[in-house]
C-alpha positions, 0 to 999 in steps of 0.5 A: 610684533603685528607690524613686523608680522605684516612686513613679513607676509608682504615680503614673502608674497613678493618673494614668491611671486618672484618664483612662481614655479617653485611656489606652484610645485611646492603648493601642489605637493602639499595640496595633495598630501593634505587632500589625502588627509582630509579625505580620510579624516571626514570619515574618521570624524564621522565615525569615531568623533561626531556626537550622535544625535541622542541626548547625553549620548555617553549614558547610553549603552547596548547590553549584550548577552554571551554564552560563557561555556562556548565563549561566543558573542550572541548579543540579542535578548529574550523578552522574558530575560529583559523583563527580569534584568530591566527591573535592576533598580538604582543602575539603569535609569531606563531601559528599552528592547528594539528589533529591526524588520521590514514591513509591508504598509498598506492603505497608501496610494501604492503599498510599500515595503519599508525598513521598520522596527518593533520596540517598547514604548520607552526606547524613544524617551531614552534616547531623547527622540522626540515627535514633531506631531502627535505622540509617541508610543505608550507603555501600556501599548507595548504588548497589544497596541496597534499604533504606529509611528512614522519617520519624518521623511516618509511623512513628507514623501507619502502624505506631503507633510499633511498634519491630518496623518494623525489618526490615519488607519493603515495596514502593516503586514496585513493588520490594521494599525493607527498613525499616532505620531511623526518622528522628528527629522533625520532620525531613522533608529535603528539605522534605516527605520522609518516606521515604528511598531509597539513590540508585540511579543506574542508568543515570545514572552513564553520562551527565554530562549528565543533571543530576538531583541536589542536591549538598549539602556541608559545609566542612572546618574553618578553610575559608572559602566562598571558598576552597571555591568557588575549589576547586570552580570549579577542579575544574569547569574540569578536567572541562571540558578532560576532557569537552569534549562534555558539560561545556563552559561548565559551572561551579559555585558555592557558597551556604550553605544558610541563604541558599538558604532566605532568598535569594528571601524576603528582600527581600519580608520586609524590605519588609513589615517597613519598612511595618509599622515605618511603621505603628508610627511613625504610631501613635507620632505619634498618641500623642505628639499625645495626650500634648501635648494632655493635657500642656497640661492638666497645665501647672499641676500640673507648674508647681507641682512645679517651682516646689516644688523638683522637678528638670527631670529628675525631671519627665521621668522621671515622664512617661516612665514613664507613656508606657513603661507604656502602651507595654508594656500596648500591647504586651502587647495587641499581642502578642496581637492579633499571635498571632491574625494570625499564626494568620490567616496561617498558615491561609491557607498550604498544608497542606504546608510545609517541617518547618523552617517554623514560624510561632509566636511564640517567645522571640525574637518575645516579646523583640523585642515587649517591647524594641519596646513599651519604645522605643515608649514612650520615642519617643512620650513623650520630646518631650512630656515635654521640652515639658511640664517646660519651666521657665516657671514665671511664664507657666504660673502666670499665667491668661493663660499658655495663650496664651503663647509655650509654648502656641505652641510646643506647637501648632507641635510638634503640627503637626510631628507631623501633618506627619510622620504625612501624610508616613508615610501617603503613603509607605505609600500609595504603596508599597501602590499599587505593590505592588497595581499589580504584583500586577495585572500578574502576574495579567494577564501573557501566558503564550503560551498560555491556562492556563484549559484546561491540565491538568498531572499525573503518572502513577507506575503501580506494578508490573513491568509498567510497568518499561519506558518504553513501557509507562508510555506505553501507560498514559498513553494509557489515562489521557488517552484513545485520541485523544492528539494534544494531550498532551505528556509529559517522557520524559527521566529515565523510568528513574530516576523511573518516572513521566511529567509530563504536560501536556494540553489539556482540551476546550472543555467541560473534561470530557476530556482530548485528547492527542498521543503524544510525539515 
């Protein structure tokens, strides 16, 4: 078996070297189809398949709130509701709250504005995130702790990896904090955070209708998501009865963290994967047509081999070996082109991406490419091999055998392949046209206002003189100008975030901001 396979490989290589034009065209055609699949499968692998860097990720869930009577998705939690639902015993082994925010970090060579998060001390142990230096947050620091964790990258960038950073006093939004730990490398949770602070809910503790936090949890052993969903929903129903003024109609539901990541992108990713699969099938049909044309010129050679006693199975094996070699070589070139394609796509993405979103061609992508290459060689090579090895010895050895029934069958088969290519091409063209139409409609959709002269920005002044809402609003007025008739600022949550989210209308020249004091 091994000897015959080695012989077939050598024979196939010699045969392809005698027909370099055919080999080059077939390899290029396959490599382009496989490159498209590698380019698309890489983000599919990143977003849908690759494990998240959390311990036992399948047990980690997001817990969302929703308002039943309006059938709308809200998502966030109030601190008071979290304290009540988080005590549901036997269902959730660990629970935590987290809220991403932007922070002004002082006490460095130069102050820096970074993406950060406020969270309960339970969040990192829940996810299995460790510190490489110092300690994590403690539960008794959730409400009043003035300590902070910094990310590994932030530690290297701002402190050159100096271990004496533990105990270092910094300021965050003008308040003093002490560094107590450095979080392990390649972890930014949620998404872009580099600095983590205790939750410090403050006055939010007293307001059940101030839903500002994200709820993460880990399922208890032997508890299914459905069982946990039922217990959490039951707890929310009891809160509806106890606090009708703030909790009426509010319920909760669970979703695996992986599903939260993949939910919005899965339809698009699978659609794109299906589209490039069609491209690969078209490439296979093209190469199959080339093989059928080449098999016509090799009919006498194959007929002689059959006449000398070679079995049809042996002939098919040899021809399939040739096609698989073409597929593997095309797959190798396609993988290289796919890496370049992935790099080109990543170059168009924002510089800031979630820490786990690494678009690289890893072992899973390479394995899939190898399997795809072998299967491709079999797919486009099987039918031509069966056709070429048909035992019509008498007809083939005759001079006029090229016009015999076997030739007609080959022509019909090639016609079927051409029709298949046309059908697949039409499907791809229709899909592309629909996507372009959807894109145009999205770009031209009416938003209800003219966005070209609307500006959004955030203000997060640092220092004790901006501790009150009125001081923040006065700072806003100075930033947007004295005539502030057309600027609206979000006031809710000022005490928690110490920042303003402003929407302002630019002047007709786009050089100034007209503002309006919020009511």
